[in-house]
KEDOPA-551885 format. One record per residue (C-alpha): x, y, z; residue number from 1; residue in one letter. Coordinates in nm, 3 decimals. Example, Ala and Ser with C-alpha at 12.3 -4.5 7.8 and 13.67 -1.06 7.14 Angstrom:
BEGIN
east; north; up; n; res
1.230; -0.450; 0.780; 1; A;
1.367; -0.106; 0.714; 2; S;
***
This chain:
BEGIN
east; north; up; n; res
-0.940; 1.302; 1.222; 1; X;
-0.711; 1.033; 1.086; 2; X;
-0.506; 1.052; 0.766; 3; X;
-0.482; 0.771; 0.509; 4; X;
-0.210; 0.675; 0.262; 5; X;
-0.354; 0.454; -0.012; 6; X;
-0.170; 0.226; -0.253; 7; X;
-0.261; 0.003; -0.548; 8; X;
-0.003; -0.231; -0.702; 9; X;
0.015; -0.530; -0.936; 10; X;
0.194; -0.832; -0.788; 11; X;
0.290; -1.142; -0.986; 12; X;
0.080; -1.433; -0.858; 13; X;
0.401; -1.635; -0.817; 14; X;
0.524; -1.369; -0.569; 15; X;
0.223; -1.379; -0.334; 16; X;
0.408; -1.528; -0.034; 17; X;
0.714; -1.311; -0.100; 18; X;
0.486; -1.006; -0.108; 19; X;
0.323; -1.104; 0.224; 20; X;
0.667; -1.136; 0.385; 21; X;
0.775; -0.802; 0.236; 22; X;
0.455; -0.636; 0.364; 23; X;
0.496; -0.779; 0.714; 24; X;
0.850; -0.641; 0.730; 25; X;
0.785; -0.291; 0.596; 26; X;
0.435; -0.242; 0.740; 27; X;
0.581; -0.298; 1.088; 28; X;
0.808; 0.001; 1.023; 29; X;
0.504; 0.219; 0.945; 30; X;
0.354; 0.115; 1.278; 31; X;
0.685; 0.180; 1.455; 32; X;
0.678; 0.535; 1.316; 33; X;
0.321; 0.613; 1.424; 34; X;
0.072; 0.440; 1.193; 35; X;
-0.228; 0.304; 1.379; 36; X;
-0.322; 0.043; 1.119; 37; X;
-0.191; -0.107; 0.796; 38; X;
-0.407; -0.323; 0.570; 39; X;
-0.293; -0.521; 0.265; 40; X;
-0.569; -0.671; 0.047; 41; X;
-0.515; -0.930; -0.230; 42; X;
-0.769; -0.905; -0.513; 43; X;
-1.073; -1.127; -0.482; 44; X;
-1.358; -0.962; -0.672; 45; X;
-1.203; -0.701; -0.903; 46; X;
-1.422; -0.660; -1.212; 47; X;
-1.306; -0.529; -1.547; 48; X;
-1.451; -0.188; -1.622; 49; X;
-1.557; -0.040; -1.954; 50; X;
-1.340; 0.273; -1.921; 51; X;
-1.111; 0.211; -1.625; 52; X;
-1.057; -0.034; -1.342; 53; X;
-0.798; -0.136; -1.083; 54; X;
-0.616; -0.371; -1.323; 55; X;
-0.577; -0.102; -1.590; 56; X;
-0.470; 0.156; -1.333; 57; X;
-0.157; -0.046; -1.250; 58; X;
-0.119; -0.215; -1.591; 59; X;
-0.167; -0.559; -1.433; 60; X;
-0.068; -0.848; -1.656; 61; X;
-0.276; -1.168; -1.680; 62; X;
-0.045; -1.346; -1.433; 63; X;
-0.064; -1.063; -1.175; 64; X;
-0.307; -0.978; -0.897; 65; X;
-0.405; -0.634; -0.775; 66; X;
-0.320; -0.542; -0.416; 67; X;
-0.508; -0.256; -0.250; 68; X;
-0.344; -0.124; 0.066; 69; X;
-0.378; 0.156; 0.312; 70; X;
-0.190; 0.297; 0.606; 71; X;
-0.394; 0.479; 0.869; 72; X;
-0.229; 0.752; 1.074; 73; X;
-0.371; 0.949; 1.369; 74; X;
-0.333; 1.274; 1.171; 75; X;
-0.138; 1.429; 0.882; 76; X;
0.139; 1.566; 1.105; 77; X;
0.211; 1.217; 1.240; 78; X;
0.201; 1.082; 0.885; 79; X;
0.442; 1.344; 0.753; 80; X;
0.689; 1.281; 1.037; 81; X;
0.648; 0.904; 1.011; 82; X;
0.696; 0.896; 0.633; 83; X;
1.008; 1.112; 0.662; 84; X;
1.155; 0.869; 0.916; 85; X;
1.044; 0.573; 0.703; 86; X;
1.217; 0.704; 0.389; 87; X;
1.542; 0.776; 0.578; 88; X;
1.545; 0.448; 0.770; 89; X;
1.844; 0.226; 0.678; 90; X;
1.609; -0.075; 0.659; 91; X;
1.463; 0.081; 0.345; 92; X;
1.772; -0.030; 0.151; 93; X;
1.617; -0.378; 0.145; 94; X;
1.307; -0.235; -0.023; 95; X;
1.493; -0.243; -0.354; 96; X;
1.411; -0.613; -0.371; 97; X;
1.036; -0.556; -0.398; 98; X;
0.829; -0.851; -0.522; 99; X;
0.639; -0.615; -0.758; 100; X;
0.710; -0.338; -1.008; 101; X;
0.707; -0.020; -0.801; 102; X;
0.695; 0.195; -1.116; 103; X;
0.334; 0.085; -1.170; 104; X;
0.223; 0.165; -0.814; 105; X;
-0.038; 0.434; -0.767; 106; X;
-0.052; 0.605; -0.430; 107; X;
-0.162; 0.915; -0.249; 108; X;
-0.251; 1.072; 0.083; 109; X;
-0.615; 1.125; 0.175; 110; X;
-0.797; 1.330; 0.437; 111; X;
-1.119; 1.148; 0.539; 112; X;
-1.439; 1.347; 0.496; 113; X;
-1.676; 1.079; 0.632; 114; X;
-1.591; 0.820; 0.897; 115; X;
-1.866; 0.608; 1.049; 116; X;
-1.810; 0.395; 1.358; 117; X;
-1.854; 0.020; 1.324; 118; X;
***
């Protein structure tokens, strides 16, 4: 079964187009190293919760939007090898100019337990 890396970040609204360009550049590297799919989602209907919510999770400011992303891999072994290559790739030096605050990113790897066909 596939393996998923999930990410949630806060992106300044003024950086939306810069973020999309950044994602297109770096997501292509994930695919080059074995990812089968990468999805970047700009917030559209993200309600405020009473205890927690996406905005609080990444300390989003009023002028920021929440981006929910995932990278799908064929399996964990491909993900581990792909992420190792990704982190060592010289193109990653350009990642220092991220259009968001990477310190507020939440992320993790997930093993699917239910997967229904479309």
